[in-house]
TORKOL-4160 file (C-alpha; in steps of 0.2 Angstrom, whole numbers, padded with zeros to 4 digits, m for minus):
377
<pt num="1" X="0088" Y="m0076" Z="0001"/>
<pt num="2" X="0082" Y="m0074" Z="m0017"/>
<pt num="3" X="0064" Y="m0070" Z="m0016"/>
<pt num="4" X="0063" Y="m0066" Z="m0036"/>
<pt num="5" X="0051" Y="m0077" Z="m0045"/>
<pt num="6" X="0057" Y="m0087" Z="m0060"/>
<pt num="7" X="0052" Y="m0082" Z="m0079"/>
<pt num="8" X="0038" Y="m0094" Z="m0079"/>
<pt num="9" X="0031" Y="m0089" Z="m0063"/>
<pt num="10" X="0033" Y="m0072" Z="m0066"/>
<pt num="11" X="0024" Y="m0075" Z="m0083"/>
<pt num="12" X="0010" Y="m0084" Z="m0075"/>
<pt num="13" X="0008" Y="m0069" Z="m0062"/>
<pt num="14" X="0008" Y="m0055" Z="m0076"/>
<pt num="15" X="m0005" Y="m0067" Z="m0086"/>
<pt num="16" X="m0019" Y="m0069" Z="m0070"/>
<pt num="17" X="m0016" Y="m0050" Z="m0065"/>
<pt num="18" X="m0020" Y="m0044" Z="m0081"/>
<pt num="19" X="m0036" Y="m0056" Z="m0083"/>
<pt num="20" X="m0042" Y="m0052" Z="m0066"/>
<pt num="21" X="m0039" Y="m0034" Z="m0065"/>
<pt num="22" X="m0046" Y="m0033" Z="m0084"/>
<pt num="23" X="m0061" Y="m0044" Z="m0080"/>
<pt num="24" X="m0067" Y="m0040" Z="m0063"/>
<pt num="25" X="m0068" Y="m0023" Z="m0058"/>
<pt num="26" X="m0079" Y="m0019" Z="m0044"/>
<pt num="27" X="m0094" Y="m0015" Z="m0052"/>
<pt num="28" X="m0094" Y="m0033" Z="m0060"/>
<pt num="29" X="m0092" Y="m0040" Z="m0044"/>
<pt num="30" X="m0106" Y="m0031" Z="m0038"/>
<pt num="31" X="m0115" Y="m0035" Z="m0053"/>
<pt num="32" X="m0112" Y="m0054" Z="m0050"/>
<pt num="33" X="m0118" Y="m0051" Z="m0032"/>
<pt num="34" X="m0135" Y="m0050" Z="m0038"/>
<pt num="35" X="m0135" Y="m0065" Z="m0048"/>
<pt num="36" X="m0144" Y="m0082" Z="m0044"/>
<pt num="37" X="m0129" Y="m0091" Z="m0044"/>
<pt num="38" X="m0116" Y="m0079" Z="m0039"/>
<pt num="39" X="m0103" Y="m0086" Z="m0052"/>
<pt num="40" X="m0094" Y="m0074" Z="m0064"/>
<pt num="41" X="m0095" Y="m0089" Z="m0078"/>
<pt num="42" X="m0088" Y="m0076" Z="m0092"/>
<pt num="43" X="m0072" Y="m0074" Z="m0081"/>
<pt num="44" X="m0071" Y="m0093" Z="m0079"/>
<pt num="45" X="m0072" Y="m0094" Z="m0097"/>
<pt num="46" X="m0057" Y="m0082" Z="m0099"/>
<pt num="47" X="m0047" Y="m0092" Z="m0086"/>
<pt num="48" X="m0049" Y="m0108" Z="m0094"/>
<pt num="49" X="m0045" Y="m0102" Z="m0113"/>
<pt num="50" X="m0028" Y="m0095" Z="m0104"/>
<pt num="51" X="m0026" Y="m0111" Z="m0096"/>
<pt num="52" X="m0025" Y="m0104" Z="m0079"/>
<pt num="53" X="m0038" Y="m0117" Z="m0071"/>
<pt num="54" X="m0023" Y="m0129" Z="m0076"/>
<pt num="55" X="m0011" Y="m0121" Z="m0065"/>
<pt num="56" X="m0007" Y="m0135" Z="m0056"/>
<pt num="57" X="m0015" Y="m0148" Z="m0066"/>
<pt num="58" X="m0001" Y="m0162" Z="m0073"/>
<pt num="59" X="0002" Y="m0158" Z="m0093"/>
<pt num="60" X="m0003" Y="m0175" Z="m0096"/>
<pt num="61" X="m0021" Y="m0169" Z="m0093"/>
<pt num="62" X="m0021" Y="m0153" Z="m0102"/>
<pt num="63" X="m0013" Y="m0142" Z="m0087"/>
<pt num="64" X="0002" Y="m0133" Z="m0082"/>
<pt num="65" X="0010" Y="m0143" Z="m0072"/>
<pt num="66" X="0015" Y="m0131" Z="m0058"/>
<pt num="67" X="0013" Y="m0134" Z="m0039"/>
<pt num="68" X="0004" Y="m0126" Z="m0026"/>
<pt num="69" X="0016" Y="m0110" Z="m0025"/>
<pt num="70" X="0011" Y="m0105" Z="m0043"/>
<pt num="71" X="m0007" Y="m0109" Z="m0038"/>
<pt num="72" X="m0005" Y="m0097" Z="m0023"/>
<pt num="73" X="0001" Y="m0083" Z="m0035"/>
<pt num="74" X="m0015" Y="m0086" Z="m0045"/>
<pt num="75" X="m0026" Y="m0085" Z="m0028"/>
<pt num="76" X="m0018" Y="m0070" Z="m0022"/>
<pt num="77" X="m0023" Y="m0060" Z="m0039"/>
<pt num="78" X="m0040" Y="m0067" Z="m0034"/>
<pt num="79" X="m0041" Y="m0060" Z="m0018"/>
<pt num="80" X="m0035" Y="m0044" Z="m0024"/>
<pt num="81" X="m0051" Y="m0043" Z="m0036"/>
<pt num="82" X="m0063" Y="m0053" Z="m0025"/>
<pt num="83" X="m0068" Y="m0061" Z="m0040"/>
<pt num="84" X="m0084" Y="m0071" Z="m0037"/>
<pt num="85" X="m0075" Y="m0088" Z="m0046"/>
<pt num="86" X="m0073" Y="m0105" Z="m0037"/>
<pt num="87" X="m0055" Y="m0106" Z="m0038"/>
<pt num="88" X="m0051" Y="m0112" Z="m0021"/>
<pt num="89" X="m0066" Y="m0125" Z="m0021"/>
<pt num="90" X="m0061" Y="m0132" Z="m0039"/>
<pt num="91" X="m0042" Y="m0129" Z="m0041"/>
<pt num="92" X="m0037" Y="m0134" Z="m0020"/>
<pt num="93" X="m0051" Y="m0144" Z="m0012"/>
<pt num="94" X="m0056" Y="m0154" Z="m0028"/>
<pt num="95" X="m0040" Y="m0155" Z="m0041"/>
<pt num="96" X="m0026" Y="m0156" Z="m0030"/>
<pt num="97" X="m0034" Y="m0173" Z="m0020"/>
<pt num="98" X="m0039" Y="m0180" Z="m0036"/>
<pt num="99" X="m0021" Y="m0177" Z="m0044"/>
<pt num="100" X="m0012" Y="m0184" Z="m0028"/>
<pt num="101" X="m0023" Y="m0199" Z="m0024"/>
<pt num="102" X="m0036" Y="m0202" Z="m0037"/>
<pt num="103" X="m0036" Y="m0217" Z="m0050"/>
<pt num="104" X="m0030" Y="m0216" Z="m0067"/>
<pt num="105" X="m0048" Y="m0216" Z="m0073"/>
<pt num="106" X="m0053" Y="m0202" Z="m0062"/>
<pt num="107" X="m0039" Y="m0191" Z="m0065"/>
<pt num="108" X="m0042" Y="m0194" Z="m0085"/>
<pt num="109" X="m0060" Y="m0191" Z="m0084"/>
<pt num="110" X="m0060" Y="m0175" Z="m0073"/>
<pt num="111" X="m0044" Y="m0166" Z="m0074"/>
<pt num="112" X="m0044" Y="m0160" Z="m0092"/>
<pt num="113" X="m0063" Y="m0155" Z="m0089"/>
<pt num="114" X="m0057" Y="m0144" Z="m0075"/>
<pt num="115" X="m0042" Y="m0137" Z="m0086"/>
<pt num="116" X="m0054" Y="m0133" Z="m0098"/>
<pt num="117" X="m0068" Y="m0124" Z="m0088"/>
<pt num="118" X="m0080" Y="m0138" Z="m0091"/>
<pt num="119" X="m0081" Y="m0146" Z="m0073"/>
<pt num="120" X="m0082" Y="m0138" Z="m0057"/>
<pt num="121" X="m0078" Y="m0148" Z="m0042"/>
<pt num="122" X="m0079" Y="m0143" Z="m0024"/>
<pt num="123" X="m0073" Y="m0151" Z="m0006"/>
<pt num="124" X="m0084" Y="m0152" Z="0010"/>
<pt num="125" X="m0069" Y="m0152" Z="0024"/>
<pt num="126" X="m0079" Y="m0140" Z="0036"/>
<pt num="127" X="m0087" Y="m0147" Z="0051"/>
<pt num="128" X="m0102" Y="m0142" Z="0065"/>
<pt num="129" X="m0098" Y="m0137" Z="0081"/>
<pt num="130" X="m0078" Y="m0137" Z="0084"/>
<pt num="131" X="m0074" Y="m0138" Z="0066"/>
<pt num="132" X="m0062" Y="m0154" Z="0067"/>
<pt num="133" X="m0061" Y="m0160" Z="0049"/>
<pt num="134" X="m0053" Y="m0176" Z="0055"/>
<pt num="135" X="m0070" Y="m0178" Z="0065"/>
<pt num="136" X="m0080" Y="m0180" Z="0050"/>
<pt num="137" X="m0101" Y="m0182" Z="0051"/>
<pt num="138" X="m0100" Y="m0192" Z="0035"/>
<pt num="139" X="m0099" Y="m0212" Z="0037"/>
<pt num="140" X="m0094" Y="m0223" Z="0024"/>
<pt num="141" X="m0100" Y="m0239" Z="0020"/>
<pt num="142" X="m0094" Y="m0253" Z="0007"/>
<pt num="143" X="m0109" Y="m0268" Z="0002"/>
<pt num="144" X="m0104" Y="m0279" Z="m0013"/>
<pt num="145" X="m0090" Y="m0267" Z="m0018"/>
<pt num="146" X="m0100" Y="m0250" Z="m0018"/>
<pt num="147" X="m0097" Y="m0238" Z="m0007"/>
<pt num="148" X="m0111" Y="m0225" Z="0000"/>
<pt num="149" X="m0110" Y="m0212" Z="0011"/>
<pt num="150" X="m0123" Y="m0206" Z="0025"/>
<pt num="151" X="m0125" Y="m0191" Z="0036"/>
<pt num="152" X="m0122" Y="m0172" Z="0033"/>
<pt num="153" X="m0109" Y="m0159" Z="0031"/>
<pt num="154" X="m0110" Y="m0139" Z="0032"/>
<pt num="155" X="m0104" Y="m0124" Z="0023"/>
<pt num="156" X="m0097" Y="m0132" Z="0007"/>
<pt num="157" X="m0093" Y="m0117" Z="m0006"/>
<pt num="158" X="m0098" Y="m0117" Z="m0024"/>
<pt num="159" X="m0108" Y="m0135" Z="m0020"/>
<pt num="160" X="m0124" Y="m0127" Z="m0029"/>
<pt num="161" X="m0115" Y="m0127" Z="m0044"/>
<pt num="162" X="m0102" Y="m0141" Z="m0042"/>
<pt num="163" X="m0101" Y="m0156" Z="m0054"/>
<pt num="164" X="m0093" Y="m0166" Z="m0040"/>
<pt num="165" X="m0089" Y="m0166" Z="m0022"/>
<pt num="166" X="m0074" Y="m0172" Z="m0014"/>
<pt num="167" X="m0078" Y="m0176" Z="0007"/>
<pt num="168" X="m0070" Y="m0185" Z="0020"/>
<pt num="169" X="m0079" Y="m0200" Z="0028"/>
<pt num="170" X="m0076" Y="m0212" Z="0041"/>
<pt num="171" X="m0072" Y="m0230" Z="0034"/>
<pt num="172" X="m0070" Y="m0235" Z="0054"/>
<pt num="173" X="m0069" Y="m0229" Z="0070"/>
<pt num="174" X="m0052" Y="m0223" Z="0067"/>
<pt num="175" X="m0049" Y="m0219" Z="0049"/>
<pt num="176" X="m0056" Y="m0207" Z="0037"/>
<pt num="177" X="m0054" Y="m0207" Z="0018"/>
<pt num="178" X="m0060" Y="m0195" Z="0004"/>
<pt num="179" X="m0073" Y="m0200" Z="m0007"/>
<pt num="180" X="m0079" Y="m0193" Z="m0024"/>
<pt num="181" X="m0098" Y="m0190" Z="m0025"/>
<pt num="182" X="m0109" Y="m0183" Z="m0040"/>
<pt num="183" X="m0119" Y="m0166" Z="m0036"/>
<pt num="184" X="m0135" Y="m0175" Z="m0046"/>
<pt num="185" X="m0131" Y="m0192" Z="m0036"/>
<pt num="186" X="m0146" Y="m0200" Z="m0028"/>
<pt num="187" X="m0150" Y="m0197" Z="m0010"/>
<pt num="188" X="m0140" Y="m0182" Z="m0010"/>
<pt num="189" X="m0149" Y="m0165" Z="m0004"/>
<pt num="190" X="m0141" Y="m0148" Z="m0006"/>
<pt num="191" X="m0147" Y="m0135" Z="0005"/>
<pt num="192" X="m0139" Y="m0116" Z="m0001"/>
<pt num="193" X="m0138" Y="m0101" Z="0010"/>
<pt num="194" X="m0128" Y="m0084" Z="0008"/>
<pt num="195" X="m0112" Y="m0081" Z="0019"/>
<pt num="196" X="m0103" Y="m0067" Z="0026"/>
<pt num="197" X="m0094" Y="m0063" Z="0010"/>
<pt num="198" X="m0111" Y="m0064" Z="0000"/>
<pt num="199" X="m0105" Y="m0081" Z="m0009"/>
<pt num="200" X="m0116" Y="m0095" Z="m0009"/>
<pt num="201" X="m0112" Y="m0111" Z="0002"/>
<pt num="202" X="m0122" Y="m0127" Z="0006"/>
<pt num="203" X="m0126" Y="m0140" Z="0017"/>
<pt num="204" X="m0127" Y="m0157" Z="0010"/>
<pt num="205" X="m0137" Y="m0172" Z="0017"/>
<pt num="206" X="m0133" Y="m0190" Z="0012"/>
<pt num="207" X="m0144" Y="m0204" Z="0012"/>
<pt num="208" X="m0135" Y="m0220" Z="0005"/>
<pt num="209" X="m0126" Y="m0208" Z="m0008"/>
<pt num="210" X="m0115" Y="m0219" Z="m0020"/>
<pt num="211" X="m0098" Y="m0213" Z="m0019"/>
<pt num="212" X="m0080" Y="m0217" Z="m0026"/>
<pt num="213" X="m0065" Y="m0218" Z="m0016"/>
<pt num="214" X="m0051" Y="m0208" Z="m0021"/>
<pt num="215" X="m0038" Y="m0221" Z="m0024"/>
<pt num="216" X="m0035" Y="m0234" Z="m0013"/>
<pt num="217" X="m0045" Y="m0234" Z="0004"/>
<pt num="218" X="m0033" Y="m0240" Z="0018"/>
<pt num="219" X="m0020" Y="m0226" Z="0020"/>
<pt num="220" X="m0026" Y="m0219" Z="0036"/>
<pt num="221" X="m0028" Y="m0200" Z="0038"/>
<pt num="222" X="m0016" Y="m0196" Z="0026"/>
<pt num="223" X="m0026" Y="m0190" Z="0010"/>
<pt num="224" X="m0037" Y="m0177" Z="0021"/>
<pt num="225" X="m0023" Y="m0172" Z="0031"/>
<pt num="226" X="m0012" Y="m0169" Z="0015"/>
<pt num="227" X="m0026" Y="m0159" Z="0007"/>
<pt num="228" X="m0031" Y="m0148" Z="0022"/>
<pt num="229" X="m0011" Y="m0142" Z="0022"/>
<pt num="230" X="m0014" Y="m0136" Z="0005"/>
<pt num="231" X="m0032" Y="m0128" Z="0008"/>
<pt num="232" X="m0024" Y="m0118" Z="0022"/>
<pt num="233" X="m0010" Y="m0113" Z="0013"/>
<pt num="234" X="m0021" Y="m0107" Z="m0002"/>
<pt num="235" X="m0035" Y="m0099" Z="0008"/>
<pt num="236" X="m0019" Y="m0088" Z="0016"/>
<pt num="237" X="m0015" Y="m0084" Z="m0002"/>
<pt num="238" X="m0032" Y="m0076" Z="m0006"/>
<pt num="239" X="m0030" Y="m0068" Z="0010"/>
<pt num="240" X="m0014" Y="m0059" Z="0007"/>
<pt num="241" X="m0022" Y="m0053" Z="m0010"/>
<pt num="242" X="m0036" Y="m0043" Z="0000"/>
<pt num="243" X="m0026" Y="m0036" Z="0011"/>
<pt num="244" X="m0014" Y="m0030" Z="m0001"/>
<pt num="245" X="m0026" Y="m0022" Z="m0012"/>
<pt num="246" X="m0037" Y="m0015" Z="0003"/>
<pt num="247" X="m0020" Y="m0007" Z="0009"/>
<pt num="248" X="m0016" Y="0000" Z="m0008"/>
<pt num="249" X="m0034" Y="0008" Z="m0007"/>
<pt num="250" X="m0031" Y="0015" Z="0009"/>
<pt num="251" X="m0016" Y="0024" Z="0004"/>
<pt num="252" X="m0025" Y="0032" Z="m0011"/>
<pt num="253" X="m0040" Y="0037" Z="m0002"/>
<pt num="254" X="m0030" Y="0045" Z="0012"/>
<pt num="255" X="m0019" Y="0054" Z="0000"/>
<pt num="256" X="m0035" Y="0060" Z="m0009"/>
<pt num="257" X="m0046" Y="0065" Z="0004"/>
<pt num="258" X="m0042" Y="0082" Z="0013"/>
<pt num="259" X="m0047" Y="0089" Z="0029"/>
<pt num="260" X="m0042" Y="0105" Z="0038"/>
<pt num="261" X="m0035" Y="0110" Z="0020"/>
<pt num="262" X="m0023" Y="0094" Z="0019"/>
<pt num="263" X="m0023" Y="0077" Z="0014"/>
<pt num="264" X="m0027" Y="0063" Z="0028"/>
<pt num="265" X="m0011" Y="0055" Z="0024"/>
<pt num="266" X="0000" Y="0070" Z="0031"/>
<pt num="267" X="m0007" Y="0065" Z="0048"/>
<pt num="268" X="0006" Y="0055" Z="0057"/>
<pt num="269" X="m0007" Y="0042" Z="0065"/>
<pt num="270" X="m0014" Y="0039" Z="0048"/>
<pt num="271" X="0004" Y="0036" Z="0040"/>
<pt num="272" X="0008" Y="0023" Z="0054"/>
<pt num="273" X="m0007" Y="0015" Z="0053"/>
<pt num="274" X="m0006" Y="0012" Z="0034"/>
<pt num="275" X="0011" Y="0008" Z="0036"/>
<pt num="276" X="0007" Y="m0007" Z="0049"/>
<pt num="277" X="m0005" Y="m0013" Z="0036"/>
<pt num="278" X="0009" Y="m0015" Z="0023"/>
<pt num="279" X="0022" Y="m0023" Z="0036"/>
<pt num="280" X="0007" Y="m0034" Z="0041"/>
<pt num="281" X="0003" Y="m0040" Z="0023"/>
<pt num="282" X="0021" Y="m0041" Z="0018"/>
<pt num="283" X="0024" Y="m0053" Z="0034"/>
<pt num="284" X="0008" Y="m0063" Z="0028"/>
<pt num="285" X="0017" Y="m0065" Z="0010"/>
<pt num="286" X="0034" Y="m0072" Z="0017"/>
<pt num="287" X="0027" Y="m0085" Z="0030"/>
<pt num="288" X="0013" Y="m0090" Z="0014"/>
<pt num="289" X="0029" Y="m0092" Z="0003"/>
<pt num="290" X="0037" Y="m0102" Z="0015"/>
<pt num="291" X="0026" Y="m0113" Z="0016"/>
<pt num="292" X="0020" Y="m0116" Z="m0001"/>
<pt num="293" X="0038" Y="m0119" Z="m0006"/>
<pt num="294" X="0040" Y="m0132" Z="0007"/>
<pt num="295" X="0024" Y="m0141" Z="0002"/>
<pt num="296" X="0031" Y="m0140" Z="m0016"/>
<pt num="297" X="0049" Y="m0146" Z="m0010"/>
<pt num="298" X="0042" Y="m0162" Z="m0001"/>
<pt num="299" X="0049" Y="m0154" Z="0016"/>
<pt num="300" X="0038" Y="m0156" Z="0031"/>
<pt num="301" X="0028" Y="m0141" Z="0033"/>
<pt num="302" X="0015" Y="m0143" Z="0046"/>
<pt num="303" X="0020" Y="m0130" Z="0055"/>
<pt num="304" X="0024" Y="m0118" Z="0042"/>
<pt num="305" X="0006" Y="m0120" Z="0037"/>
<pt num="306" X="m0002" Y="m0116" Z="0054"/>
<pt num="307" X="0009" Y="m0100" Z="0056"/>
<pt num="308" X="0004" Y="m0094" Z="0038"/>
<pt num="309" X="m0014" Y="m0097" Z="0042"/>
<pt num="310" X="m0012" Y="m0089" Z="0059"/>
<pt num="311" X="m0006" Y="m0074" Z="0050"/>
<pt num="312" X="m0019" Y="m0073" Z="0038"/>
<pt num="313" X="m0031" Y="m0075" Z="0051"/>
<pt num="314" X="m0026" Y="m0064" Z="0065"/>
<pt num="315" X="m0016" Y="m0049" Z="0056"/>
<pt num="316" X="m0026" Y="m0051" Z="0041"/>
<pt num="317" X="m0039" Y="m0047" Z="0050"/>
<pt num="318" X="m0031" Y="m0032" Z="0058"/>
<pt num="319" X="m0025" Y="m0024" Z="0042"/>
<pt num="320" X="m0044" Y="m0024" Z="0035"/>
<pt num="321" X="m0052" Y="m0018" Z="0051"/>
<pt num="322" X="m0036" Y="m0003" Z="0050"/>
<pt num="323" X="m0041" Y="0001" Z="0031"/>
<pt num="324" X="m0060" Y="0001" Z="0035"/>
<pt num="325" X="m0054" Y="0015" Z="0050"/>
<pt num="326" X="m0044" Y="0023" Z="0038"/>
<pt num="327" X="m0059" Y="0027" Z="0027"/>
<pt num="328" X="m0070" Y="0035" Z="0041"/>
<pt num="329" X="m0088" Y="0034" Z="0035"/>
<pt num="330" X="m0084" Y="0026" Z="0019"/>
<pt num="331" X="m0077" Y="0012" Z="0025"/>
<pt num="332" X="m0095" Y="0005" Z="0032"/>
<pt num="333" X="m0103" Y="0012" Z="0015"/>
<pt num="334" X="m0109" Y="m0005" Z="0005"/>
<pt num="335" X="m0109" Y="0004" Z="m0010"/>
<pt num="336" X="m0091" Y="0008" Z="m0008"/>
<pt num="337" X="m0079" Y="m0007" Z="m0012"/>
<pt num="338" X="m0068" Y="m0007" Z="0001"/>
<pt num="339" X="m0080" Y="m0016" Z="0013"/>
<pt num="340" X="m0079" Y="m0031" Z="0003"/>
<pt num="341" X="m0061" Y="m0035" Z="0007"/>
<pt num="342" X="m0066" Y="m0035" Z="0025"/>
<pt num="343" X="m0080" Y="m0047" Z="0023"/>
<pt num="344" X="m0068" Y="m0058" Z="0013"/>
<pt num="345" X="m0054" Y="m0059" Z="0024"/>
<pt num="346" X="m0068" Y="m0062" Z="0040"/>
<pt num="347" X="m0074" Y="m0078" Z="0030"/>
<pt num="348" X="m0058" Y="m0083" Z="0027"/>
<pt num="349" X="m0050" Y="m0081" Z="0044"/>
<pt num="350" X="m0064" Y="m0094" Z="0051"/>
<pt num="351" X="m0063" Y="m0106" Z="0036"/>
<pt num="352" X="m0057" Y="m0122" Z="0044"/>
<pt num="353" X="m0052" Y="m0115" Z="0061"/>
<pt num="354" X="m0045" Y="m0096" Z="0064"/>
<pt num="355" X="m0031" Y="m0090" Z="0074"/>
<pt num="356" X="m0035" Y="m0098" Z="0091"/>
<pt num="357" X="m0037" Y="m0115" Z="0083"/>
<pt num="358" X="m0022" Y="m0114" Z="0072"/>
<pt num="359" X="m0011" Y="m0109" Z="0089"/>
<pt num="360" X="m0018" Y="m0125" Z="0097"/>
<pt num="361" X="m0014" Y="m0136" Z="0081"/>
<pt num="362" X="0005" Y="m0128" Z="0082"/>
<pt num="363" X="0006" Y="m0131" Z="0101"/>
<pt num="364" X="0002" Y="m0148" Z="0098"/>
<pt num="365" X="0014" Y="m0150" Z="0084"/>
<pt num="366" X="0028" Y="m0142" Z="0094"/>
<pt num="367" X="0022" Y="m0153" Z="0109"/>
<pt num="368" X="0023" Y="m0170" Z="0099"/>
<pt num="369" X="0042" Y="m0165" Z="0093"/>
<pt num="370" X="0047" Y="m0160" Z="0108"/>
<pt num="371" X="0042" Y="m0176" Z="0117"/>
<pt num="372" X="0051" Y="m0185" Z="0102"/>
<pt num="373" X="0066" Y="m0178" Z="0105"/>
<pt num="374" X="0067" Y="m0180" Z="0123"/>
<pt num="375" X="0080" Y="m0192" Z="0130"/>
<pt num="376" X="0080" Y="m0202" Z="0147"/>
<pt num="377" X="0095" Y="m0203" Z="0156"/>
């Protein structure tokens, strides 16, 4: 198989790499972690000026018109620098469902503003308890043509700085739909807390909050399922970037750090463990590319998405754990940047369900397919 990127994809990769590496070094990340909103606005402006924020937005709305595969190339570069900007919330949880399901008015109002960096959108897809996004805790009611939302949602990234939130809500006992709400809407309360990787996430409480349905209500669970697949793939892309950079840092550290008169990398056990990190990261990237390619090509990708998220959760955790151990005491020093990759991958692992949850969903998909292909004689 040919895994070479196209010229356009290679150019996008090189541009995003240049921006993230040049504008988000570890000391800049540490500086942003001490700010009130923990958002690197200068980097956000630079990404907007390069039209990176419009990577998956149609050209008629000021974007580049690429798909989820190219978006994953950008997100991997964010993971390599653990840059504190809301790319996943805005470009995946917000922009993609608006592109796919939003009305013409919603698209023309919001998408150009996202591409230009003037609008931040996020999504509330995590849930309480078992964290089943389809069993949403928000309920939607329609009266005289106006929809309102009631209920609460936990752990919404970037909600404190967002202009809009995309949230699933129950329209009846069996169906959900995606709704768009303004952060400044009446009846909406946003409570912000610090999370594992030091970013800010928020709980929202809705008391008859005015809401716009994304597109036409009555599509069953299709909009939320479509969006969840892309969120899981995008999450996996960030994890790949985190693991790739962490592995490089481990290789550099063990090559320079000496013990008993020779570099640590000359020890066979160290070399083998670092090699496992490299192989694990490469395998994560392979299954990620398969899932992203199938989504862009319009092929069924439910199983591939779960596989990619499982690798990002389980193998990703193993990689950053091994990197921590290869750094010895420095791996536990919060003044040394490698610990951030451990924190980021840990948070990404549990976002919308960890490895066990992905295996359970994958098993259910395989069982359903097997039953559909069973013949009775």
